[in-house]
C-alpha positions in Angstrom: 136.2 102.0 90.8 133.4 99.6 89.9 133.2 98.4 93.5 133.1 101.9 94.8 130.4 102.8 92.3 128.3 99.8 93.2 128.6 100.6 96.9 127.6 104.2 96.3 124.6 103.1 94.3 123.7 100.7 97.1 123.8 103.5 99.7 121.6 105.7 97.5 119.0 102.9 97.3 119.1 102.2 101.0 118.6 106.0 101.7 115.7 106.1 99.2 114.0 103.0 100.8 114.4 104.5 104.3 112.9 107.8 103.1 109.9 105.9 101.6 109.4 103.9 104.8 109.3 107.1 106.8 106.9 108.8 104.4 104.5 105.9 103.9 104.5 104.4 107.5 105.0 107.5 109.6 101.6 109.3 109.3 98.9 107.8 111.5 96.1 109.9 110.0 97.0 108.8 106.5 97.0 105.2 107.7 93.5 105.6 109.2 92.2 107.3 106.1 93.7 104.5 103.9 91.9 101.8 106.0 88.7 103.8 105.8 89.0 104.0 102.0 89.8 100.3 101.4 87.1 99.2 103.8 84.7 100.0 101.0 86.2 97.2 99.0 87.8 94.7 101.3 86.4 92.4 104.0 88.2 90.0 106.4 89.3 86.8 104.6 89.2 88.5 101.1 92.0 88.0 98.7 93.7 91.3 97.5 96.4 91.8 94.8 98.8 94.7 95.5 100.5 95.3 92.1 103.5 97.6 92.6 103.7 96.9 96.3 106.7 99.2 96.8 107.5 99.3 100.6 104.2 97.6 101.5 102.1 100.3 103.2 99.1 99.1 101.3 99.9 95.5 102.2 99.8 96.7 105.9 96.4 98.4 105.3 94.9 95.3 103.7 96.3 93.0 106.5 94.8 95.3 109.2 91.5 94.8 107.4 92.0 91.1 107.6 92.6 90.4 103.9 95.0 87.9 102.4 97.5 89.7 100.1 99.6 88.9 97.1 102.2 91.6 96.9 103.8 92.0 93.4 107.1 94.0 93.2 110.0 93.5 90.7 112.6 95.8 92.3 115.1 93.7 94.3 115.7 96.3 97.1 111.9 96.6 97.6 111.4 92.8 97.5 114.0 92.5 100.3 112.1 95.2 102.2 108.8 93.4 101.8 110.3 90.1 102.9 111.7 91.7 106.0 108.4 93.2 106.9 106.0 90.5 105.8 108.0 87.4 104.9 106.8 85.6 108.1 103.2 86.4 107.6 101.5 83.3 106.1 98.7 85.6 104.7 101.1 87.5 102.5 102.6 86.1 99.3 105.4 88.1 97.7 105.9 87.8 94.0 109.2 89.3 92.7 107.9 89.9 89.2 106.5 92.7 87.0 103.1 92.3 85.2 102.1 93.2 81.7 100.0 92.0 78.8 102.1 88.9 78.2 104.8 86.8 80.0 108.5 87.2 79.3 111.2 89.5 80.5 111.3 93.3 80.6 113.8 96.0 81.6 113.1 97.7 84.9 114.5 101.3 85.0 115.8 102.0 88.4 115.5 105.4 90.2 118.1 104.9 92.9 117.2 107.9 94.9 113.5 107.3 94.8 113.0 103.6 94.4 109.2 103.7 94.5 109.0 105.4 91.1 111.2 102.9 89.3 109.3 101.7 86.2 109.3 99.3 83.3 107.7 102.0 81.1 110.1 103.9 78.8 107.2 106.2 77.8 106.8 107.2 81.5 110.5 108.1 81.8 110.2 110.2 78.6 107.1 111.9 79.8 108.7 112.8 83.1 111.8 114.4 81.5 111.6 118.1 82.3 108.0 117.9 83.5 107.0 120.0 86.5 107.1 117.9 89.6 109.4 115.3 88.0 112.5 117.3 87.1 114.5 115.9 90.0 113.8 112.3 89.2 116.3 110.2 87.2 116.4 106.6 86.1 120.0 105.7 85.8 120.1 101.9 85.8 118.3 99.0 84.0 117.7 95.5 85.3 116.0 92.7 83.5 113.1 91.3 85.5 110.6 88.5 84.9 107.2 89.5 83.4 103.9 87.8 84.0 100.2 88.6 83.7 97.3 89.2 86.0 95.6 86.1 84.5 98.6 84.0 85.4 98.6 85.4 88.9 94.9 84.6 89.3 95.5 81.0 88.0 98.1 80.6 90.8 96.6 82.4 93.7 92.8 82.7 93.0 90.5 85.5 92.0 90.9 88.6 94.2 88.0 90.9 95.2 90.2 93.9 94.8 93.4 94.8 92.7 95.5 97.8 93.5 97.8 98.8 90.6 100.6 101.4 91.0 103.3 100.7 88.4 104.4 104.1 87.1 102.9 104.4 83.7 102.4 100.7 83.0 98.9 100.5 84.4 97.1 100.0 81.1 99.6 97.2 80.1 98.9 95.4 83.4 95.2 95.6 82.8 95.7 94.3 79.3 96.9 91.0 80.9 93.5 90.6 82.7 90.6 88.9 80.9 88.5 88.1 84.0 86.3 90.7 85.7 86.9 91.4 89.4 84.6 93.2 91.9 86.8 96.3 92.1 90.2 97.7 91.4 92.3 100.9 91.5 95.1 102.2 89.3 97.4 105.1 89.5 97.2 108.0 87.1 99.6 110.9 86.4 98.8 114.2 84.6 102.0 113.7 82.5 100.4 110.5 81.0 96.6 111.0 80.9 96.5 108.8 77.8 97.6 105.8 79.9 94.8 106.4 82.4 92.2 106.8 79.6 93.3 103.4 78.2 93.0 101.9 81.6 89.5 103.3 82.0 88.6 101.8 78.6 90.0 98.4 79.7 87.9 98.6 82.9 84.8 99.2 80.9 85.6 96.2 78.7 85.9 94.1 82.0 82.3 95.3 83.0 83.6 97.7 85.6 81.1 100.6 85.2 81.4 102.8 88.3 84.3 105.1 88.9 85.7 107.6 91.4 89.2 109.0 92.2 91.5 110.1 94.9 94.1 112.8 94.4 97.7 112.3 95.5 98.0 110.5 98.8 94.7 111.9 100.1 93.0 108.5 100.5 89.8 110.4 100.0 87.4 109.9 97.1 86.9 113.1 95.2 83.2 112.8 94.2 81.9 110.7 97.1 79.5 108.9 94.7 80.2 106.7 91.8 80.6 108.2 88.3 80.2 106.9 84.8 83.2 106.2 82.7 82.5 109.3 80.6 82.3 111.5 83.7 85.6 110.3 85.1 87.3 110.7 81.7 86.1 114.4 81.6 87.2 114.9 85.2 90.7 113.5 84.4 91.1 115.7 81.3 90.0 118.8 83.2 92.5 118.3 86.0 95.3 120.9 86.1 98.8 119.6 85.4 99.9 120.4 89.0 97.4 117.8 90.3 100.3 115.5 89.4 98.9 112.1 90.3 96.3 110.0 92.1 94.3 106.8 91.8 91.1 106.0 89.9 88.8 103.4 91.5 86.5 101.2 89.4 83.9 98.7 90.4 81.2 96.4 89.1 77.5 97.4 89.3 
């Protein structure tokens, strides 16, 4: 029975990964929009960190822009996917770890049917329980994974010009492990955990990142079109309807 259960779980994960590959690589217009957005921050030869690389669609965008990429992803099935797609690219380094405020080990909660929303945040899982837009998601397995920090990643790979963070409710914890300012970064927000995004904004301000904008969902389009103050982006976030669900906040130095 145990072998059958493991095989079934494996098939669910493969199906989830294939679904994500189809969604995130199959839309040419989305790909072009993504490149247009990241071109504001990334130039050929720049170093970029992709924290929560998932199936690597952002890695692909950064590489098309000529950047060197450090892709951070703790989930074994997605690490295998990244290595299949980018393992032979000398300009891509793949780190099979999670990031937080300090080094150690942490439990990764696996969503077998939708691997890209697996998380190390118990608070995220609790916030998603019964919430509109999240009711069909379930995290049914746990796996211990190594935990490091952005500072340690910088010590090993160098200082990036841009950091993309998408770690399902652990964004503020990732930023807590960064003590050096960077030119720009982005982090995912969800309307079920606005407090996490507010904490992440506060951390950005402490790191001298003063200008903000945002993109809703997978639109790859900045909402305001001009940079906002931290106070303005906080108000915008709090005024969003719940059904906006998620997006990314962008922050940059003056």
